[in-house]
C-alpha positions, 0 to 999 in steps of 0.5 A: 049116472051109469056108475051110480045106478051100477052102485045102486044095484050093489055091483062092485066098483070094477064090474060097474066100471067094466059095464059102463065102458061097454054101454058107453061104447054100445050106445055111442055115448063117448062124446058126452059120457063125462059130462053132467046130464043137465043140458043133455038133448032128448037122445042123449037122455034116452041113451043114458036112461037105457044104459042106466036100465042095463048097467046091472044086466037085468034079465027083463027090460020093459021100455015105454016108447023107447024111440020117442024123440030120436032121429032115424039113425038113433032109432035104427041103432036102438032097434039093433040093440034091442034085437041083440038083447033079445038074441042073448036071452033077455026079454025085451018088452016095449010099447 
């Protein structure tokens, strides 16, 4: 999924592979990164969707209810990530 969306954004193969690896580690997706998306839990779907949105390192990110369906630890990790993105100069908006 992540590699495919990187390709859709015109990223070179090496760049999208590097970025996918970064996002898999950052979002703690290693245990399911090489599985097909069918059968993912709600949390796994949300992690994958966010990784797809970030693969091409966009300047702006708009999220609609990004914590919906996540457990407490996943919400904390997501908030930490959003703060990191904001500190890095990205505009992160969410409802």
